[in-house]
C-alpha positions as CSV (number, residue, x, y, z in Angstrom):
1,M,106.9,137.5,57.3
2,P,108.7,134.0,58.4
3,R,109.4,135.8,61.8
4,I,105.8,135.8,62.7
5,L,105.3,132.4,61.7
6,N,107.6,130.9,63.4
7,P,106.2,132.0,66.4
8,V,102.7,131.2,65.6
9,I,104.0,127.4,65.0
10,G,105.4,128.1,68.2
11,L,103.1,128.9,70.6
12,L,100.0,126.1,68.2
13,A,102.8,123.7,69.4
14,L,103.1,125.0,73.5
15,L,99.4,124.1,72.9
16,A,98.7,121.0,71.3
17,S,101.5,120.0,73.9
18,G,99.3,121.6,76.6
19,M,96.5,119.4,75.7
20,A,98.7,116.7,75.5
21,L,99.7,116.5,79.1
22,A,96.1,117.5,79.6
23,K,94.9,114.0,78.3
24,D,97.2,112.5,80.5
25,S,97.0,113.7,83.0
26,Q,93.0,112.8,83.5
27,P,92.3,111.7,87.2
28,L,91.6,107.9,87.3
29,Q,89.3,105.7,89.2
30,L,89.7,102.3,90.7
31,E,86.2,100.8,90.8
32,L,85.7,97.6,92.8
33,R,82.8,95.1,93.2
34,Y,82.3,92.4,95.5
35,C,79.3,89.9,96.1
36,Q,78.5,86.6,97.5
37,C,76.9,85.9,94.2
38,A,77.8,84.6,91.2
39,A,80.1,86.8,88.6
40,P,80.1,85.2,85.4
41,L,82.0,87.7,82.6
42,E,82.1,86.2,79.1
43,T,82.0,90.6,78.2
44,Q,83.3,92.8,79.7
45,E,79.3,93.8,80.9
46,L,77.8,92.3,83.9
47,S,75.5,90.5,84.7
48,R,71.8,92.3,85.6
49,E,72.1,90.3,89.1
50,F,75.8,90.8,89.5
51,L,75.2,94.4,89.3
52,A,72.2,94.1,91.6
53,K,73.8,91.8,94.7
54,S,77.3,93.9,94.2
55,Q,78.9,96.5,96.0
56,L,80.9,99.0,94.5
57,L,83.3,100.9,95.6
58,T,85.2,103.8,94.4
59,V,88.7,105.5,95.2
60,T,89.8,107.9,93.1
61,L,93.9,108.1,92.5
62,L,95.4,110.6,93.0
63,P,99.0,111.6,90.9
64,D,101.3,111.7,93.2
65,E,99.8,108.7,95.5
66,D,100.7,105.1,94.3
67,A,98.8,103.6,97.6
68,G,96.6,102.9,98.8
69,K,93.1,101.7,101.8
70,V,89.4,100.6,100.9
71,T,87.3,100.4,104.0
72,D,83.5,99.1,103.4
73,K,81.7,97.9,106.7
74,E,82.4,94.0,105.6
75,F,85.4,94.8,103.0
76,S,89.1,96.5,102.7
77,L,91.1,96.8,100.3
78,S,94.6,97.7,100.5
79,Y,96.3,97.9,97.5
80,Q,99.9,99.1,95.4
81,L,99.0,100.2,91.5
82,Q,101.6,101.8,88.6
83,E,101.5,101.9,85.6
84,I,103.6,99.5,83.2
85,E,102.8,100.5,80.0
86,S,100.5,103.5,78.4
87,G,97.2,102.4,79.9
88,V,97.8,99.2,81.5
89,W,98.2,98.6,84.8
90,Q,99.6,96.2,87.8
91,L,98.0,96.0,91.1
92,N,99.7,94.5,93.9
93,Y,96.1,94.1,96.6
94,T,95.6,92.8,99.5
95,A,92.0,91.8,101.0
96,D,89.9,90.7,103.3
97,F,85.7,90.4,103.1
98,H,84.5,89.2,106.7
99,H,80.4,88.3,106.6
100,N,78.6,86.6,109.3
101,S,81.2,82.9,109.4
102,S,81.9,83.8,106.3
103,H,85.2,85.1,105.7
104,Y,87.7,85.6,102.4
105,S,91.4,86.9,101.8
106,S,93.0,86.8,98.9
107,Q,96.6,88.7,98.2
108,S,97.8,89.0,94.6
109,Q,99.7,90.8,91.8
110,V,97.8,91.6,88.2
111,R,98.1,93.3,85.0
112,L,94.8,95.5,84.7
113,P,94.2,96.9,81.6
114,Q,92.5,100.4,81.7
115,D,88.6,100.2,80.8
116,K,88.2,96.9,81.0
117,W,86.6,94.2,84.1
118,L,88.7,91.2,85.9
119,K,88.2,89.4,88.4
120,L,90.9,89.9,90.9
121,F,89.4,86.6,93.1
122,G,86.8,84.7,93.3
123,N,85.6,81.4,95.1
124,Q,82.8,78.8,94.9
125,S,82.3,76.6,97.6
126,Q,79.3,73.4,98.7
127,E,77.9,73.3,101.5
128,G,75.7,71.0,101.8
129,A,73.0,70.7,99.1
130,S,73.9,75.1,98.4
131,I,76.9,76.5,96.6
132,R,77.8,79.7,98.4
133,H,80.2,82.5,95.9
134,F,82.6,85.5,96.6
135,N,83.9,87.4,93.6
136,L,85.6,90.9,93.7
137,L,85.5,92.8,90.6
138,G,88.2,95.6,89.4
139,R,88.8,98.3,86.8
140,I,90.2,101.7,86.4
141,V,88.2,103.7,84.5
142,A,88.6,107.8,83.5
143,A,87.0,109.8,86.8
144,Q,83.4,111.1,86.4
């Protein structure tokens, strides 16, 4: 009996380790939202106003690539990404936004926890009686 049981246990252990690897290799996405509007982030829920006004860019992160660039008509972001601990990523980025006479640039290195929005860049300036905003938020999530 022990000779039959050992191969069964070995097979179960192999299957379990394969499932763990499959879970770890789940594709991820870098989601970026940017807008010339306020971006309150008191909780992980984005405001309806920000969701309605912001642009969404999504980048599928490939396991063998740790750097890339994403562009839109007004926005570009070059990034380098590295997992520094389970579920926490180090994001090095350079971003540029151009719209009419507005231009914003940001270069930073941040710790980005998986599944949590983080304000990567925010700017608020006053011109006369009006206040101008620019905000860039990002998060890493499981690919859909």
